[in-house]
C-alpha positions as CSV (number, residue, x, y, z in Angstrom):
1,M,99.4,108.2,90.5
2,K,98.5,110.5,87.6
3,D,100.4,110.3,84.3
4,N,102.3,107.2,85.2
5,N,102.7,104.0,83.2
6,I,101.7,101.5,85.9
7,L,99.4,99.7,83.4
8,D,102.4,99.0,81.2
9,L,104.2,97.5,84.2
10,I,101.2,95.3,85.0
11,K,100.9,94.1,81.4
12,Y,104.6,93.2,81.3
13,L,104.5,91.3,84.5
14,L,101.4,89.4,83.5
15,E,102.8,88.5,80.1
16,E,106.0,87.1,81.5
17,R,104.2,84.6,83.8
18,E,102.1,81.6,82.9
19,G,98.8,80.7,84.4
20,I,97.7,84.1,85.6
21,D,96.4,85.6,82.3
22,N,92.8,85.5,83.6
23,I,93.4,88.4,86.0
24,T,91.2,91.4,85.6
25,I,93.0,94.7,85.8
26,P,91.2,97.2,88.1
27,H,90.0,100.5,86.7
28,H,90.9,102.6,89.7
29,E,94.4,103.7,90.5
30,Q,94.7,102.2,94.0
31,G,93.6,98.8,92.7
32,Q,96.1,99.0,89.9
33,F,98.9,99.8,92.3
34,L,97.9,96.8,94.6
35,L,97.9,94.5,91.6
36,Y,101.3,95.8,90.4
37,R,102.7,95.4,94.0
38,S,101.3,91.9,94.2
39,L,102.9,90.8,90.9
40,V,106.2,92.4,92.0
41,N,106.1,90.6,95.4
42,I,105.6,87.2,93.9
43,R,108.1,87.7,91.0
44,P,111.2,85.5,91.3
45,P,114.6,87.2,91.0
46,M,115.5,87.3,87.3
47,P,116.6,89.9,84.7
48,I,114.0,92.1,83.0
49,S,114.1,94.5,80.0
50,E,115.7,98.0,80.2
51,E,112.4,99.4,78.9
52,Y,110.5,98.0,81.9
53,L,113.2,99.4,84.3
54,Q,112.9,102.8,82.8
55,I,109.1,102.8,83.3
56,E,109.4,101.4,86.8
57,D,112.0,104.1,87.8
58,T,109.5,106.8,86.7
59,V,106.5,105.2,88.5
60,L,108.3,104.5,91.7
61,S,110.1,107.9,91.9
62,N,106.7,109.6,91.3
63,L,105.0,107.6,94.0
64,T,107.7,108.4,96.6
65,K,107.6,112.1,95.8
66,Q,103.8,112.0,96.3
67,K,104.3,110.3,99.7
68,G,106.8,113.0,100.6
69,I,110.6,112.7,101.1
70,T,112.2,113.5,104.5
71,D,115.8,114.5,104.4
72,I,118.0,113.9,107.4
73,S,119.2,117.5,107.2
74,D,115.6,118.5,108.1
75,L,115.6,116.5,111.3
76,D,116.7,117.8,114.7
77,P,118.8,115.4,116.8
78,I,117.4,114.3,120.1
79,Q,121.0,113.7,121.3
80,P,124.3,114.5,119.7
81,H,124.4,112.3,116.5
82,L,121.2,110.6,117.4
83,Y,117.8,111.1,115.9
84,L,114.3,109.8,116.6
85,W,111.9,109.9,113.6
86,K,108.4,108.5,113.2
87,G,107.5,107.8,109.6
88,D,107.8,105.7,106.5
89,I,111.4,104.6,106.2
90,T,111.0,104.2,102.4
91,T,110.7,108.0,102.2
92,L,113.8,108.8,104.2
93,K,116.8,110.4,102.4
94,C,120.0,109.5,104.1
95,D,123.0,107.3,103.4
96,A,121.5,104.0,104.3
97,I,118.3,102.5,105.8
98,V,118.2,99.1,107.5
99,N,115.9,96.4,106.3
100,A,114.7,93.6,108.7
101,A,115.2,90.7,106.3
102,N,114.7,87.0,106.6
103,S,117.5,84.5,106.1
104,G,116.7,84.1,102.4
105,M,117.5,87.8,102.0
106,T,115.5,88.3,98.8
107,G,112.4,90.0,100.3
108,C,108.9,89.1,101.3
109,Y,107.0,87.1,98.8
110,Q,103.5,87.6,100.4
111,P,101.5,89.9,98.1
112,C,101.0,93.4,99.7
113,H,102.2,92.2,103.1
114,N,102.8,95.3,105.3
115,C,106.2,94.2,106.7
116,I,109.2,96.5,106.2
117,D,110.9,93.9,104.0
118,N,108.0,94.0,101.6
119,C,107.7,97.8,101.6
120,I,111.4,98.3,101.0
121,H,111.5,95.8,98.1
122,T,108.3,97.2,96.6
123,F,109.5,100.8,96.5
124,A,113.1,100.1,95.6
125,G,112.0,98.1,92.6
126,I,112.7,94.6,91.3
127,R,116.4,95.1,90.8
128,L,116.8,95.0,94.6
129,R,115.6,91.4,94.8
130,Y,117.8,90.4,91.9
131,Q,120.9,91.9,93.5
132,C,120.1,90.2,96.8
133,S,119.6,86.9,94.9
134,E,123.0,87.2,93.2
135,I,124.7,87.9,96.6
136,M,123.0,84.9,98.2
137,S,123.8,82.7,95.2
138,K,127.5,83.5,95.6
139,Q,127.3,82.9,99.3
140,G,125.7,79.5,98.9
141,H,123.9,79.4,102.2
142,P,121.2,81.3,104.2
143,E,122.2,84.5,105.9
144,P,123.0,83.8,109.6
145,T,121.0,85.7,112.3
146,G,122.8,88.8,113.4
147,S,124.8,89.4,110.2
148,A,124.1,91.9,107.4
149,K,124.6,92.7,103.7
150,I,124.6,96.0,101.9
151,T,123.0,96.7,98.5
152,S,122.1,99.6,96.3
153,A,118.8,101.3,97.1
154,Y,117.6,101.8,93.5
155,N,114.4,103.9,93.6
156,L,114.5,104.7,97.3
157,P,115.6,108.2,98.4
158,C,118.5,106.7,100.4
159,R,121.8,105.6,98.8
160,Y,122.0,102.1,100.2
161,V,119.9,99.4,102.0
162,I,121.6,97.3,104.7
163,H,119.8,94.0,105.2
164,T,120.0,92.2,108.5
165,V,118.5,89.0,109.9
166,G,117.0,89.7,113.3
167,A,116.4,87.3,116.2
168,I,113.0,85.4,116.1
169,V,111.5,85.1,119.6
170,D,108.9,82.3,119.7
171,G,108.1,82.1,123.4
172,E,110.4,83.1,126.2
173,L,113.0,85.8,125.5
174,L,116.5,84.2,126.0
175,P,119.9,85.7,126.4
176,E,120.9,84.4,123.0
177,H,118.1,86.4,121.4
178,C,119.4,89.6,123.0
179,E,122.9,88.8,121.7
180,Q,121.6,88.1,118.2
181,L,119.8,91.4,118.1
182,R,122.9,93.3,119.4
183,N,124.9,91.6,116.6
184,C,122.4,93.0,114.1
185,Y,123.1,96.5,115.1
186,I,126.9,96.0,115.2
187,S,126.9,94.3,111.8
188,C,125.0,97.1,110.2
189,L,127.0,99.8,111.8
190,K,130.3,98.2,110.8
191,L,129.1,97.9,107.2
192,A,128.1,101.6,107.2
193,V,131.6,102.6,108.5
194,Q,133.4,100.3,106.1
195,N,131.5,102.0,103.2
196,Q,132.2,105.5,104.6
197,L,128.6,106.3,105.2
198,K,127.8,109.3,107.4
199,H,124.4,108.2,108.6
200,I,122.2,105.2,108.9
201,A,118.5,104.7,109.8
202,F,117.5,101.7,111.9
203,C,114.0,100.3,111.8
204,C,112.8,98.4,115.0
205,I,114.6,95.2,114.1
206,S,113.0,91.9,115.3
207,T,109.8,93.4,116.8
208,G,106.4,92.9,115.3
209,V,106.0,89.5,113.7
210,F,109.5,88.5,114.8
211,G,108.2,88.5,118.4
212,F,111.0,90.5,120.2
213,P,109.5,92.6,123.1
214,Q,109.5,96.2,122.0
215,E,110.9,97.7,125.2
216,K,113.9,95.3,125.4
217,A,114.6,95.6,121.7
218,A,114.8,99.4,122.0
219,E,117.1,99.2,125.1
220,I,119.5,97.0,123.1
221,A,119.3,99.2,120.1
222,V,120.1,102.4,122.0
223,D,122.8,100.8,124.2
224,T,124.6,99.2,121.2
225,V,124.5,102.3,119.0
226,K,125.8,104.5,121.8
227,Q,128.7,102.2,122.6
228,F,129.6,102.0,118.9
229,Q,129.5,105.8,118.5
230,Q,132.1,106.1,121.3
231,E,134.7,104.9,118.8
232,N,133.1,105.7,115.4
233,E,131.8,108.8,113.8
234,I,128.3,108.1,112.4
235,E,124.9,109.6,112.8
236,V,122.0,107.2,113.6
237,I,118.3,107.6,113.1
238,F,116.0,105.4,115.1
239,N,113.0,105.1,112.8
240,V,109.7,104.0,114.3
241,Y,106.3,103.5,112.8
242,T,104.0,103.2,115.7
243,E,103.3,105.6,118.6
244,T,104.1,102.9,121.1
245,D,107.7,102.6,119.7
246,F,108.0,106.3,119.5
247,Q,107.2,106.7,123.2
248,I,109.6,103.9,124.2
249,Y,112.5,105.4,122.3
250,R,111.8,109.0,123.4
251,R,111.8,107.9,127.0
252,L,115.1,106.1,126.5
253,L,116.8,108.9,124.6
254,Q,115.5,111.8,126.8
């Protein structure tokens, strides 16, 4: 994080909030980034100065470049129009990536939480939360499970983010959970086609903290995508982060 202005972002975020002026800013770069990320994570959706946004754009674009950007054109399909890629979805350059959101649709507010919702909002920048908030304010009610919304991606390498609310499995897996998850994939794919996108990258929706069994979730994902592709031209990337998910999807696709 050399030659960035992350300290300016921290100072701005501290100054706009009351009651947190006693925070000590770390001297090391990693600590500064974690403090910046925490302040962004807890910040409510509201406008901010153009000066801040210009600095944030520089900081986040540099961070993403340092992590390394993967272009879909560099990937080899595992099946026609289907890709399997293990990596950080916030570094993927394609038309759209899918975010596993909650019904509030404005991101994760837990500082530095490692969920995909938090990561996407962190590296996209604060305008993403603000746009999501405007969409939800006009809608007037929480986002139903299985539906989706599309937004700009701001500082991410992709063009758009499609946010979907996955099924939450708290106990026994029920048929309604499977139907809700299937609807997530269909809703995202339909939005992509409606917006004339050529490719979309899916994370493992509803697994992890949402409790959906990984094997069954992958089966639904692959089956739903393949059925949709029979009538629609769109390339799909199954993005996984763990080796367990990678092996599950590879078995299903091979």
